[in-house]
C-alpha positions as CSV (number, residue, x, y, z in Angstrom):
1,X,38.0,-34.1,13.6
2,X,37.8,-31.0,15.3
3,X,36.0,-30.9,19.1
4,X,32.4,-29.5,18.2
5,X,31.0,-26.1,20.6
6,X,29.5,-27.2,23.5
7,X,25.3,-26.4,23.4
8,X,24.2,-25.3,25.9
9,X,22.2,-27.3,28.4
10,X,20.2,-23.8,29.7
11,X,20.1,-20.2,28.3
12,X,18.1,-17.9,30.7
13,X,15.4,-15.2,29.1
14,X,17.0,-12.0,28.2
15,X,17.0,-9.5,31.3
16,X,16.4,-6.0,30.1
17,X,18.5,-3.1,31.7
18,X,16.7,0.2,31.8
19,X,18.4,1.5,29.3
20,X,17.8,-1.1,26.6
21,X,20.9,-3.6,26.8
22,X,20.1,-7.1,27.5
23,X,21.7,-9.7,29.1
24,X,21.3,-13.1,28.5
25,X,23.3,-16.2,31.0
26,X,23.7,-19.9,29.3
27,X,25.4,-22.7,31.4
28,X,26.8,-25.7,29.6
29,X,27.4,-29.1,30.6
30,X,31.2,-29.1,31.1
31,X,30.1,-26.7,33.9
32,X,31.4,-23.3,32.5
33,X,28.8,-20.5,32.1
34,X,28.2,-17.5,29.2
35,X,27.6,-14.0,30.2
36,X,26.6,-12.4,26.3
37,X,25.7,-8.5,26.8
38,X,24.5,-6.0,24.4
39,X,26.0,-2.6,23.9
40,X,29.6,-3.3,23.3
41,X,32.3,-2.3,23.8
42,X,33.3,-3.6,28.0
43,X,35.9,-3.4,29.9
44,X,36.8,-6.1,32.3
45,X,36.6,-4.2,36.0
46,X,36.7,-6.5,38.6
47,X,37.2,-10.3,38.3
48,X,37.1,-12.8,41.7
49,X,37.0,-15.9,39.8
50,X,38.6,-18.0,42.5
51,X,35.8,-16.4,44.1
52,X,35.7,-15.7,48.0
53,X,36.5,-19.0,50.1
54,X,33.8,-17.6,52.8
55,X,30.8,-17.7,50.3
56,X,31.8,-19.9,47.5
57,X,31.2,-17.3,45.0
58,X,33.1,-15.8,41.9
59,X,32.4,-12.2,40.6
60,X,32.6,-10.5,37.2
61,X,32.1,-7.0,36.6
62,X,31.8,-5.3,33.2
63,X,31.8,-2.0,32.9
64,X,31.1,0.7,29.8
65,X,34.5,2.3,30.3
66,X,34.2,4.3,32.9
67,X,38.2,3.9,33.9
68,X,39.1,6.6,31.3
69,X,39.5,4.0,28.4
70,X,38.2,4.1,24.8
71,X,35.5,2.0,25.9
72,X,34.0,5.2,28.2
73,X,34.2,7.6,25.1
74,X,32.7,5.2,22.9
75,X,29.7,4.5,25.2
76,X,29.0,8.1,25.5
77,X,28.8,8.8,22.0
78,X,26.6,6.1,21.5
79,X,24.2,7.0,24.0
80,X,24.1,10.5,22.2
81,X,23.3,9.1,19.5
82,X,20.5,7.6,20.7
83,X,19.2,10.2,22.6
84,X,19.4,13.2,19.6
């Protein structure tokens, strides 16, 4: 039998950003955390997964591709479609 996916034991209410995108955070019994973000595509632009030993925090930053990726073009085009 295949492993069953873990069910979140906590899911925060969605956070709506000023441009209408939504973010939801879920926590799982195994200690993992899941971030669900509307408005794809994104590029991982910063990750400190080991955390800062002094602060004991991990950081993950997603960007709509403003680092000269195709995601940047797609994000700008999608914004234009919404406005026009």
